[in-house]
C-alpha positions as CSV (number, residue, x, y, z in Angstrom):
1,M,0.0,0.0,0.0
2,S,2.8,2.4,0.8
3,T,4.3,2.0,-2.7
4,E,0.9,2.8,-4.2
5,N,0.6,6.0,-2.1
6,E,4.2,7.0,-3.1
7,D,3.3,6.5,-6.8
8,L,0.2,8.6,-6.4
9,V,2.2,11.5,-4.9
10,A,5.0,11.1,-7.5
11,N,2.4,11.1,-10.3
12,W,0.7,14.2,-8.8
13,I,4.0,16.1,-8.6
14,K,4.8,15.2,-12.2
15,E,1.4,16.4,-13.4
16,N,1.1,19.5,-11.2
17,G,4.6,20.5,-10.3
18,N,5.9,21.2,-6.9
19,P,5.1,24.7,-5.7
20,A,7.9,24.7,-3.1
21,I,10.5,23.9,-5.7
22,E,9.1,26.4,-8.2
23,K,9.2,29.1,-5.5
24,L,12.8,28.2,-4.6
25,T,13.8,28.3,-8.2
26,Q,12.2,31.8,-8.6
27,V,14.0,33.0,-5.5
28,N,17.3,31.7,-6.8
29,L,16.8,33.4,-10.1
30,E,15.9,36.7,-8.5
31,T,18.9,36.5,-6.2
32,A,21.2,35.6,-9.1
33,S,19.9,38.6,-11.0
34,K,20.5,40.9,-8.0
35,V,24.1,39.7,-7.6
36,S,24.8,40.0,-11.3
37,S,23.4,43.6,-11.3
38,F,25.6,44.5,-8.3
39,L,28.7,43.0,-10.0
40,A,28.0,44.9,-13.2
41,Q,27.4,48.2,-11.3
42,N,30.7,47.8,-9.5
43,G,32.8,46.7,-12.5
44,M,33.2,43.2,-11.3
45,D,32.7,39.8,-12.9
46,A,32.1,36.3,-11.8
47,H,35.8,35.6,-11.6
48,A,36.3,38.6,-9.2
49,L,33.4,37.3,-7.0
50,A,34.9,33.8,-6.9
51,Q,38.1,35.3,-5.7
52,L,36.4,37.4,-3.1
53,V,34.4,34.6,-1.6
54,D,37.2,32.0,-2.1
55,T,35.4,29.6,-4.3
56,Q,35.7,28.1,-7.8
57,I,34.5,30.2,-10.8
58,S,32.4,27.2,-11.8
59,E,30.4,27.4,-8.5
60,V,29.9,31.2,-9.0
61,N,28.7,30.6,-12.6
62,K,26.1,28.1,-11.3
63,W,24.9,30.7,-8.7
64,L,24.6,33.4,-11.4
65,N,22.8,31.1,-13.8
66,G,20.3,30.1,-11.2
67,K,21.4,26.5,-11.5
68,H,22.5,26.1,-7.9
69,N,20.8,26.9,-4.6
70,F,22.1,29.7,-2.5
71,S,22.5,28.5,1.0
72,E,22.0,30.9,3.9
73,K,25.7,30.7,4.6
74,T,26.6,31.4,0.9
75,L,24.2,34.4,0.9
76,A,25.7,35.8,4.1
77,Q,29.2,35.4,2.8
78,I,28.4,37.1,-0.5
79,T,26.5,39.9,1.2
80,T,29.3,40.5,3.7
81,T,32.0,40.4,1.1
82,L,30.2,42.7,-1.4
83,E,29.2,45.2,1.3
84,S,32.8,45.4,2.5
85,K,34.0,45.8,-1.1
86,K,31.4,48.6,-1.7
87,S,32.5,50.5,1.4
88,V,36.2,50.5,0.4
């Protein structure tokens, strides 16, 4: 019976989508857009951000393309780094 219920849920999600995932995707895209805008306004690129937050350029590109979730820790690190860069 459990497998039957799981199939029903899986089928429903396939047909109707998952609102929570859709919302998270939208938030990630909006965040990526804001970070990209900030970088452009300050003459920075993804490579510069990668250096500032000490991560790989491939990771930053995933963030900026909306293909990778921003964790709270990542957002805090980006925000802190960009704010300190802006005040310099």
